C-alpha atoms as one frame of an Amber mdcrd trajectory, in Angstrom:
protein
  -1.987  20.336   6.522  -2.184  16.573   6.163  -4.482  14.281   8.153  -2.173
  11.601   9.522  -3.475   8.508  11.281  -0.055   7.427  12.563   3.669   7.455
  11.835   5.643   4.421  12.941   8.912   2.557  12.344   8.819  -1.105  11.359
   9.673  -3.519   8.566   7.802  -3.426   5.284   5.748  -6.573   5.599   4.537
  -7.219   2.059   5.358  -6.944  -1.618   8.703  -6.271  -3.265  10.259  -4.383
  -0.340   9.401  -7.027   2.278  11.858  -6.934   5.151  13.073  -3.369   4.526
  13.306  -1.075   7.554  10.732   1.639   6.865   8.935   4.603   8.338   5.220
   4.342   7.631   3.201   7.517   7.250  -0.419   6.361   7.374  -3.017   8.898
   6.265  -6.640   8.918   7.436  -9.424   8.777   4.899 -10.204   6.913   1.716
 -12.497   7.305  -1.255 -13.354   3.577  -1.179 -15.010   1.453   1.501 -13.392
  -1.971   1.241 -14.717  -4.299   3.932 -11.236  -5.636   4.819  -9.564  -2.248
   5.430  -7.604  -2.022   8.695  -7.342   1.794   8.994  -9.460   3.766  11.445
 -10.348   6.652   9.117 -11.961   8.799  11.789  -8.705   8.993  13.730  -6.099
  11.468  12.609  -4.005  14.467  13.482  -3.520  17.436  11.179   0.208  17.876
  10.571   2.354  20.138   8.415   4.940  18.755   5.991   7.702  19.900   8.364
   6.067  18.099  11.305   5.864  14.899   9.267   9.541  15.201   8.300  10.443
  15.767  11.955   8.684  12.533  12.937  10.274  10.627  10.043  13.735  11.779
  11.103  13.301  10.204  14.537  14.446   7.075  12.657  17.452   8.266  10.655
  18.766   4.823   9.701  15.590   3.607   7.949  16.121   3.949   4.196  12.455
   3.925   3.111   9.379   6.073   3.768   6.091   4.332   2.963   3.086   6.591
   2.365  -0.009   4.519   3.025  -3.534   4.809   4.272  -6.409   4.856   3.799
  -5.678   6.348   0.428  -2.566   8.550   0.518  -3.130  10.055  -2.936  -5.992
  12.073  -1.426  -3.433  13.959   0.677   0.077  13.663  -0.747   1.153  16.608
  -2.903   4.290  18.169  -4.392   4.974  20.147  -1.203   5.049  17.048   0.990
   7.159  15.051  -1.470   9.671  17.923  -1.701   9.871  18.057   2.103  10.343
  14.290   2.384  13.071  14.391  -0.280  15.194  16.476   2.127  15.509  13.378
   4.356  17.604  11.537   1.750  15.304   8.514   2.074  13.497   6.717  -0.754
   9.776   7.474  -0.915   7.255   4.734  -1.639   3.486   4.971  -1.878   0.777
   2.330  -1.617  -2.242   3.507  -3.592  -5.528   2.209  -4.955  -4.779   4.146
  -8.158  -7.916   6.259  -8.240  -6.058   9.608  -8.207  -2.980  10.950 -10.009
   0.248  11.038  -8.009   2.684  13.928  -7.542   6.147  13.758  -9.087   9.168
  12.579  -7.157   7.855   9.333  -5.655  10.538   6.644  -5.998   8.375   3.517
  -5.775   4.690   3.104  -6.602   2.775   0.110  -5.309  -0.580  -0.006  -7.063
  -3.242  -2.071  -5.316  -6.499  -1.647  -7.243  -9.620  -2.623  -5.364 -11.820
  -3.504  -8.330 -14.141  -6.484  -7.823 -14.421  -5.843  -4.063 -17.491  -4.800
  -2.139 -16.963  -1.053  -1.718 -13.890  -1.054  -3.956 -15.566  -0.079  -7.213
 -16.779   3.323  -6.012 -14.008   5.078  -7.980 -12.182   3.685 -11.032  -8.481
   2.891 -11.011  -6.869   5.410 -13.386  -3.176   4.550 -12.957  -1.733   2.311
 -15.648   1.981   2.347 -14.695   3.615   1.317 -11.438   6.692  -0.347 -10.046
   4.685  -2.992  -8.265   1.154  -4.238  -8.857  -0.175  -5.877  -5.690  -3.608
  -7.456  -5.954  -5.543  -8.613  -2.915  -6.704 -11.884  -4.449 -10.059 -13.553
  -3.884 -10.288 -15.400  -7.190 -11.051 -12.449  -9.463 -10.179 -12.495 -13.176
  -6.512 -11.488 -13.474  -6.861 -10.416 -17.110  -8.470  -7.153 -15.906  -4.943
  -6.067 -14.853  -3.237  -6.874 -18.177  -3.300  -3.208 -19.267  -1.282  -2.130
 -16.208   2.444  -1.814 -16.851   4.255  -3.090 -13.763   7.824  -4.216 -13.167
   6.586  -6.688 -10.539   3.215  -8.405 -10.043   2.083  -9.833  -6.711  -0.998
 -11.698  -5.531  -1.690 -11.384  -1.829  -4.217 -13.413   0.164  -6.920 -11.287
   1.740  -6.386 -11.370   5.494  -9.378 -12.511   7.518  -9.539 -13.581  11.169
 -11.301 -16.890  10.393  -8.588 -19.569  10.117 -10.410 -21.765   7.593 -11.137
 -18.794   5.322  -7.540 -17.591   5.715  -6.202 -20.985   4.558  -8.661 -20.933
   1.664  -7.504 -17.460   0.579  -3.853 -18.534   0.726  -4.563 -21.629  -1.378
  -6.408 -19.491  -3.950  -3.268 -17.355  -4.324  -0.899 -20.313  -4.502  -3.010
 -21.968  -7.196  -3.295 -18.714  -9.164   0.473 -18.119  -9.108   1.126 -21.716
 -10.213  -1.208 -21.131 -13.166   0.021 -17.571 -13.861   3.787 -17.487 -13.177
   4.112 -13.835 -14.211   2.656 -13.196 -10.738   4.443 -13.824  -7.426   3.028
 -14.543  -3.989   3.081 -11.756  -1.388   2.386 -12.572   2.242   1.744 -10.106
   5.031   4.858 -11.127   6.948   4.280  -8.473   9.616   1.125 -10.346  10.623
   3.006 -13.667  10.636   5.769 -12.140  12.785   3.361 -10.290  15.069   4.857
  -6.860  14.390   3.245  -3.641  13.126
């Protein structure tokens, strides 16, 4: 059984796969307590792998399944990945990197939460990913040099305060201009007003 917060169909709003029609499987629960997290960890429904696949297949045209959270690596296992593989869709995961991942995941987005209040409660152990996506608040980028990633993104931390939001965006823009091995990622779903 897997504790699922929600399953929904939308566009991937951030990172390399921005704009891709996706089915999001959001798990409840995390081993970190980042103050900017937008998941209600107490909410969740226990589901079997087959029930998750059934919900995913309500959207047969979407090519991508995104396993997210919370922290999906606390829940995702070989059984669930094998079940999701039967859909013929690509499987992506967004993880803080504090737990090993099962085999068979097609795209790994690593978003370590080091240097955040509540984010250092467990160390990031993953050192390889397809996409490294850092929520940027001015931290030292050299701490990520040991991570092998095909793509590197800096993403402004979303906050409701407009002045702070503009400040966070400018921090990212300046950092990318100074470190062109990184690219800017924006949360386009927030800009568009979609989920």
